[in-house]
C-alpha positions as a printed NumPy array, in Angstrom:
array([[  0.895,  24.866,  10.476],
       [ -0.695,  21.662,  11.789],
       [ -0.066,  18.903,   9.233],
       [ -1.414,  15.334,   9.114],
       [ -0.219,  12.558,   6.82 ],
       [ -2.188,   9.723,   5.223],
       [ -0.619,   6.65 ,   3.629],
       [ -2.933,   5.857,   0.754],
       [ -3.531,   4.234,  -2.609],
       [ -6.886,   5.745,  -3.634],
       [ -7.565,   2.876,  -5.989],
       [ -9.803,   4.75 ,  -6.622],
       [-10.601,   7.72 ,  -4.37 ],
       [-14.148,   7.433,  -2.967],
       [-16.516,   8.923,  -0.391],
       [-14.917,   7.02 ,   2.485],
       [-11.597,   8.697,   1.704],
       [-13.356,  12.074,   1.476],
       [-14.877,  11.488,   4.932],
       [-11.414,  10.896,   6.413],
       [ -9.949,  14.105,   4.964],
       [-12.97 ,  16.159,   6.025],
       [-12.794,  14.773,   9.547],
       [ -9.105,  15.648,   9.826],
       [ -9.665,  19.222,   8.702],
       [-13.098,  20.036,  10.082],
       [-13.211,  18.006,  13.297],
       [ -9.547,  17.636,  14.264],
       [ -8.353,  21.041,  13.097],
       [ -5.519,  20.135,  10.722],
       [ -4.455,  22.909,   8.363],
       [ -3.022,  20.567,   5.735],
       [ -3.165,  16.902,   4.746],
       [ -0.262,  15.151,   3.013],
       [ -0.689,  11.818,   1.227],
       [  2.03 ,   9.233,   0.632],
       [  0.44 ,   7.418,  -2.297],
       [  1.363,   4.292,  -4.249],
       [  2.133,   4.94 ,  -7.894],
       [  0.781,   2.81 , -10.715],
       [  1.434,  -0.533,  -8.983],
       [ -0.36 ,  -1.198,  -5.709],
       [  0.173,  -3.151,  -2.507],
       [ -2.343,  -5.918,  -3.193],
       [ -0.175,  -7.034,  -6.14 ],
       [ -1.962,  -5.4  ,  -9.054],
       [ -2.035,  -2.37 , -11.301],
       [ -4.069,   0.629, -10.171],
       [ -7.367,   0.956, -12.028],
       [ -6.557,   4.597, -12.855],
       [ -3.099,   6.083, -13.352],
       [ -1.315,   7.904, -10.553],
       [ -1.915,  11.363, -12.051],
       [ -5.681,  10.771, -12.102],
       [ -5.698,   9.425,  -8.555],
       [ -3.544,  12.32 ,  -7.302],
       [ -5.901,  14.79 ,  -8.977],
       [ -8.921,  13.157,  -7.322],
       [ -7.265,  13.573,  -3.93 ],
       [ -6.316,  17.21 ,  -4.567],
       [ -9.864,  18.018,  -5.716],
       [-11.204,  16.676,  -2.45 ],
       [ -9.121,  18.326,   0.228],
       [ -5.686,  16.758,   0.154],
       [ -2.99 ,  19.407,  -0.119],
       [  0.084,  17.462,  -1.153],
       [  0.508,  14.046,  -2.789],
       [  3.891,  12.304,  -2.642],
       [  4.583,   9.125,  -4.6  ],
       [  5.708,   5.941,  -2.851],
       [  8.131,   4.113,  -5.21 ],
       [  6.913,   0.778,  -6.594],
       [  9.768,  -1.204,  -5.044],
       [  8.223,  -0.368,  -1.648],
       [  4.556,  -0.005,  -2.611],
       [  4.122,  -3.529,  -3.963],
       [  5.367,  -5.375,  -0.875],
       [  4.044,  -6.838,   2.36 ],
       [  2.099,  -4.576,   4.714],
       [  5.193,  -4.198,   6.912],
       [  7.542,  -3.024,   4.148],
       [  4.848,  -0.895,   2.505],
       [  4.133,   0.852,   5.805],
       [  7.687,   1.33 ,   7.056],
       [  8.852,   3.025,   3.859],
       [  5.773,   5.219,   3.544],
       [  6.185,   6.343,   7.171],
       [  9.907,   6.915,   6.559],
       [  9.081,   9.364,   3.75 ],
       [  6.468,  11.088,   5.902],
       [  8.958,  11.344,   8.764],
       [ 11.611,  12.713,   6.411],
       [  9.546,  15.836,   5.74 ],
       [ 10.168,  16.991,   9.293],
       [  6.99 ,  19.082,   9.579],
       [  4.242,  16.431,   9.923],
       [  2.78 ,  16.024,  13.423],
       [  0.322,  13.142,  12.901],
       [ -0.558,  10.244,  10.621],
       [ -4.148,   9.127,  10.164],
       [ -5.513,   5.799,   8.966],
       [ -8.873,   4.09 ,   8.712],
       [ -9.438,   1.154,  11.035],
       [-12.082,  -1.267,  12.173],
       [-11.535,  -0.024,  15.728],
       [-11.036,   3.474,  17.033],
       [ -9.081,   2.227,  20.063],
       [ -5.637,   3.571,  19.296],
       [ -4.349,   2.172,  22.598],
       [ -5.278,  -1.37 ,  21.555],
       [ -3.443,  -0.954,  18.248],
       [ -0.43 ,   0.519,  20.06 ],
       [ -0.335,  -2.486,  22.423],
       [ -0.285,  -4.876,  19.484],
       [  2.362,  -2.858,  17.621],
       [  4.613,  -2.705,  20.7  ],
       [  4.379,  -6.488,  21.119],
       [  5.254,  -7.067,  17.456],
       [  8.264,  -4.753,  17.678],
       [  9.627,  -6.341,  20.856],
       [  8.787,  -9.971,  19.946],
       [  9.545, -11.354,  23.44 ],
       [ 10.665, -15.002,  23.738],
       [  7.212, -16.159,  24.839],
       [  5.671, -14.617,  21.728],
       [  8.2  , -16.315,  19.436],
       [  7.741, -19.678,  21.143],
       [  3.976, -19.601,  20.675],
       [  4.373, -18.817,  16.975],
       [  6.874, -21.644,  16.461],
       [  4.671, -24.177,  18.243],
       [  1.562, -23.167,  16.294],
       [  3.395, -23.259,  12.947],
       [  4.518, -26.84 ,  13.665],
       [  0.852, -27.741,  13.136],
       [  1.093, -26.441,   9.562],
       [ -0.588, -23.131,  10.364],
       [  0.548, -20.145,   8.223],
       [  2.703, -17.525,   9.959],
       [  0.109, -14.755,   9.96 ],
       [ -2.43 , -17.023,  11.688],
       [  0.17 , -18.227,  14.19 ],
       [  1.079, -14.62 ,  14.953],
       [ -2.575, -13.793,  15.523],
       [ -2.903, -16.709,  17.947],
       [  0.187, -15.542,  19.84 ],
       [ -1.265, -12.026,  20.138],
       [ -4.455, -13.507,  21.56 ],
       [ -2.661, -15.595,  24.166],
       [ -0.537, -12.674,  25.383],
       [ -2.87 ,  -9.669,  25.015],
       [ -6.334, -11.246,  24.918],
       [ -9.082, -12.224,  22.494],
       [-10.123,  -8.647,  21.612],
       [ -6.556,  -7.834,  20.591],
       [ -6.392, -11.019,  18.51 ],
       [ -9.581, -10.066,  16.669],
       [ -8.374,  -6.51 ,  16.105],
       [ -5.023,  -7.716,  14.762],
       [ -6.718,  -9.81 ,  12.069],
       [ -8.804,  -7.02 ,  10.506],
       [ -7.394,  -5.637,   7.21 ],
       [ -7.371,  -1.918,   7.986],
       [ -6.139,  -2.548,  11.515],
       [ -3.288,  -4.634,  10.09 ],
       [ -1.973,  -1.647,   8.141],
       [ -2.596,   0.704,  11.056],
       [ -0.559,  -1.551,  13.344],
       [  2.265,  -1.55 ,  10.789],
       [  2.233,   2.256,  10.666],
       [  2.538,   2.375,  14.454],
       [  5.335,  -0.214,  14.368],
       [  7.213,   1.966,  11.89 ],
       [  6.768,   5.006,  14.13 ],
       [  8.134,   3.066,  17.102],
       [ 11.172,   1.835,  15.166],
       [ 11.927,   5.329,  13.905],
       [ 11.459,   6.761,  17.427],
       [  9.154,   9.203,  15.687],
       [  7.265,  12.017,  17.377],
       [  4.473,  11.668,  14.787],
       [  1.188,  10.777,  16.527],
       [ -1.049,   8.02 ,  15.051],
       [ -4.773,   8.765,  14.672],
       [ -7.212,   5.909,  14.028],
       [-10.485,   6.88 ,  12.338],
       [-13.081,   4.143,  12.588],
       [-14.211,   2.896,   9.198],
       [-17.94 ,   3.296,   8.57 ],
       [-20.119,   1.361,   6.152],
       [-18.5  ,  -1.174,   3.834],
       [-15.597,  -3.317,   4.995],
       [-12.24 ,  -3.525,   3.259],
       [-13.285,  -5.919,   0.465],
       [-17.049,  -5.82 ,   0.941],
       [-19.221,  -5.364,  -2.146],
       [-22.288,  -3.849,  -0.451],
       [-23.155,  -0.154,  -0.665],
       [-24.004,   1.572,   2.64 ],
       [-25.649,   4.887,   1.851],
       [-23.087,   6.425,  -0.475],
       [-20.084,   4.441,   0.759],
       [-18.635,   1.179,  -0.493],
       [-15.146,  -0.305,  -0.666],
       [-12.568,   0.462,  -3.351],
       [-12.696,  -3.256,  -4.236],
       [-16.417,  -2.964,  -4.93 ],
       [-15.923,   0.173,  -7.029],
       [-13.188,  -1.512,  -9.109],
       [-15.52 ,  -4.44 ,  -9.752],
       [-18.309,  -2.125, -10.89 ],
       [-15.922,  -0.229, -13.169],
       [-14.649,  -3.486, -14.702],
       [-18.236,  -4.599, -15.343],
       [-19.125,  -1.221, -16.847],
       [-21.706,  -0.513, -14.148],
       [-22.41 ,   3.154, -13.513],
       [-23.867,   2.859, -10.006],
       [-20.356,   3.231,  -8.524],
       [-20.765,   6.949,  -9.2  ],
       [-22.994,   7.381,  -6.144],
       [-20.038,   6.26 ,  -4.003],
       [-17.483,   8.787,  -5.289],
       [-17.328,  12.587,  -4.985],
       [-19.209,  14.388,  -7.753],
       [-16.024,  16.081,  -8.958],
       [-14.53 ,  12.638,  -9.693],
       [-17.259,  11.471, -12.082],
       [-15.894,  13.231, -15.172],
       [-12.313,  12.652, -14.026],
       [-12.799,   8.876, -13.913],
       [-14.984,   8.785, -17.019],
       [-12.207,  10.377, -19.058],
       [ -9.431,   8.224, -17.597],
       [ -8.161,   4.992, -19.127],
       [ -9.028,   1.833, -17.191],
       [ -6.078,  -0.462, -16.488],
       [ -6.285,  -4.233, -16.11 ],
       [ -3.433,  -6.63 , -15.293],
       [ -4.929,  -9.236, -17.648],
       [ -3.575,  -7.177, -20.55 ],
       [ -0.157,  -8.519, -19.523],
       [ -1.232, -12.188, -19.484],
       [  1.071, -13.317, -22.266],
       [  4.021, -11.198, -21.165],
       [  3.882, -12.478, -17.583],
       [  3.477, -16.124, -18.601],
       [  6.352, -15.823, -21.087],
       [  8.553, -14.342, -18.357],
       [  8.101, -17.393, -16.143],
       [  8.143, -19.987, -18.908],
       [ 11.654, -18.892, -19.869],
       [ 12.825, -18.186, -16.305],
       [ 15.183, -20.407, -14.307],
       [ 14.606, -21.09 , -10.596],
       [ 17.597, -18.869,  -9.805],
       [ 15.91 , -15.963, -11.617],
       [ 12.939, -16.141,  -9.247],
       [ 14.654, -17.047,  -5.973],
       [ 15.857, -13.475,  -5.44 ],
       [ 12.302, -12.105,  -5.563],
       [ 10.88 , -10.762,  -2.264],
       [  8.865, -13.334,  -0.265],
       [  9.999, -16.335,  -2.343],
       [ 11.009, -19.302,  -0.181],
       [ 10.644, -23.055,   0.261],
       [ 11.069, -23.9  ,  -3.405],
       [  8.133, -21.745,  -4.488],
       [ 10.081, -20.761,  -7.618],
       [  9.745, -24.29 ,  -8.998],
       [  5.989, -24.319,  -8.497],
       [  5.664, -20.941, -10.227],
       [  7.599, -22.105, -13.296],
       [  5.65 , -25.365, -13.511],
       [  2.322, -23.546, -13.105],
       [  3.194, -20.953, -15.756],
       [  3.654, -23.697, -18.323],
       [  0.144, -25.008, -17.758],
       [ -1.71 , -21.709, -17.207],
       [ -3.681, -19.862, -19.885],
       [ -3.631, -16.498, -18.124],
       [ -2.28 , -14.684, -15.083],
       [ -5.291, -15.478, -12.879],
       [ -4.876, -19.187, -13.536],
       [ -1.231, -18.792, -12.578],
       [ -2.165, -17.074,  -9.304],
       [ -4.715, -19.761,  -8.426],
       [ -2.394, -22.601,  -9.341],
       [  0.424, -21.32 ,  -7.121],
       [ -1.811, -20.298,  -4.191],
       [ -1.888, -22.65 ,  -1.207],
       [ -2.979, -22.691,   2.424],
       [  0.45 , -21.357,   3.347],
       [  0.565, -18.55 ,   0.757],
       [ -2.215, -15.961,   0.596],
       [ -3.463, -14.852,  -2.819],
       [ -2.151, -11.303,  -2.31 ],
       [  1.32 , -12.614,  -1.484],
       [  1.363, -14.726,  -4.64 ],
       [  0.259, -11.761,  -6.752],
       [  3.059,  -9.619,  -5.336],
       [  5.663, -12.335,  -5.928],
       [  4.552, -12.827,  -9.527],
       [  4.563,  -9.121, -10.379],
       [  7.74 ,  -8.303,  -8.445],
       [  9.563, -10.989, -10.401],
       [  8.06 ,  -9.786, -13.668],
       [  9.192,  -6.201, -12.968],
       [ 12.637,  -7.295, -11.779],
       [ 12.235,  -6.146,  -8.173],
       [ 14.561,  -8.182,  -5.928],
       [ 15.279,  -8.757,  -2.247],
       [ 18.073,  -6.176,  -2.111],
       [ 15.648,  -3.507,  -3.376],
       [ 13.387,  -3.874,  -0.365],
       [ 16.32 ,  -3.722,   2.054],
       [ 17.029,  -0.196,   0.848],
       [ 15.43 ,   2.961,   2.23 ],
       [ 13.811,   5.786,   0.226],
       [ 16.283,   8.312,  -1.125],
       [ 13.949,  11.043,  -2.361],
       [ 10.534,  12.676,  -1.987],
       [  8.77 ,  12.707,  -5.347],
       [  5.967,  15.275,  -5.535],
       [  2.933,  14.239,  -7.595],
       [  0.534,  17.159,  -7.059],
       [ -0.222,  19.962,  -4.602],
       [ -2.49 ,  22.88 ,  -3.779],
       [ -1.56 ,  26.385,  -2.671],
       [ -1.482,  25.136,   0.917],
       [  0.538,  22.129,  -0.219],
       [  3.064,  24.523,  -1.701],
       [  3.449,  26.075,   1.753],
       [  3.98 ,  22.608,   3.226],
       [  6.733,  21.986,   0.663],
       [  8.336,  25.349,   1.356],
       [  8.418,  24.505,   5.058],
       [  9.738,  20.982,   4.366],
       [ 12.683,  22.312,   2.415],
       [ 13.998,  23.633,   5.724],
       [ 13.479,  20.351,   7.608],
       [ 13.479,  17.428,   5.128],
       [ 16.579,  15.204,   5.073],
       [ 15.788,  13.833,   1.581],
       [ 15.836,  15.703,  -1.748],
       [ 12.375,  16.927,  -2.81 ],
       [ 11.197,  17.468,  -6.378],
       [  8.941,  16.642,  -9.325],
       [ 11.675,  16.039, -11.89 ],
       [ 14.81 ,  13.902, -12.097],
       [ 16.944,  16.972, -11.414],
       [ 16.017,  16.552,  -7.75 ],
       [ 18.116,  13.359,  -7.545],
       [ 20.865,  14.221, -10.031],
       [ 24.188,  12.817,  -8.892],
       [ 22.648,  10.557,  -6.224],
       [ 23.325,   7.149,  -7.757],
       [ 20.798,   4.93 ,  -5.999],
       [ 18.112,   7.62 ,  -6.135],
       [ 18.673,   8.09 ,  -9.882],
       [ 18.398,   4.353, -10.445],
       [ 15.116,   4.031,  -8.538],
       [ 13.698,   7.116, -10.281],
       [ 14.611,   5.706, -13.714],
       [ 13.22 ,   2.27 , -12.9  ],
       [  9.939,   3.922, -11.952],
       [  9.729,   5.342, -15.461],
       [ 10.118,   1.804, -16.829],
       [  7.415,   0.488, -14.495],
       [  5.15 ,   3.298, -15.722],
       [  5.745,   2.318, -19.367],
       [  4.812,  -1.285, -18.598],
       [  1.728,  -0.009, -16.746],
       [  0.682,   1.846, -19.897],
       [  0.43 ,  -1.528, -21.669],
       [ -2.404,  -2.482, -19.313],
       [ -4.953,  -0.163, -20.947]])
């Protein structure tokens, strides 16, 4: 059986995602598609608009055969940590031959060149970054400039595009794992990553979330027909429902409480506490803490990681289980095959990790994160 993986969030699933799955099966000849999907908390530092069961169902209805949940402690992190742990789970199955991702370029060789440079980080590359950052330039911009000087302008431009960024991280993870899984870049058509325009029947997930929040129904032309009733009957989740809880968390927090949160450095904990005391809601807190050096998405992740109690030691760990969210008949065959090759326990219930201390702890924490998510309705 020829199996391809997709690292996804489907927040929410739309026609662009359907195009990718159809291309993998109809044009590239894959027998099954496996998704490693974020749960109820997503990589941009937010709650998913629809719960993970709804999003898994949407994927299954539209050609995905198996959905596996990526634990929140990995899902709500930087692109690098998000990607490396998702790829680790995909690799653990032992029966997946390829991983596919959307990108702004379909030149897989260009993305591989960039990924190889970022893995090796030769002295020249590091020196360029250090010299650029001395001018007060943020790390990600300095890294982009270093890529341009070593590999060329086209590589620099490619490395700065949002879908390419994740694709490069997937390839980096494959290199580090010495994986035999082959990366497949599928060029994104129509709307860009955060673009709000509709091209034919395709727009971005960001645009669809905005339309849903504003109670606009025209997003329905951009999702598969079988998702219309599914989404209409699903509860909409919004992080603003936790405004008071999040602000209270930081108002009573000490700097030491926040310092152990992933990505916190340079005294940022003090600014967060000070900002919380003068903010009326979570968005004001985000905007108050944001600076030229810290991107909005990074601030959102820091705030919510601290609120959920996710710390730096959590992200140094590696996944200890494969949690199955949903599957088809073909997906069941994939699971049956994986039970012969997977080096992690596989299951839908806690019994799958019984007696494995760290795995039990992460599984139980996920249940707590899900309960907090339920407050966002």
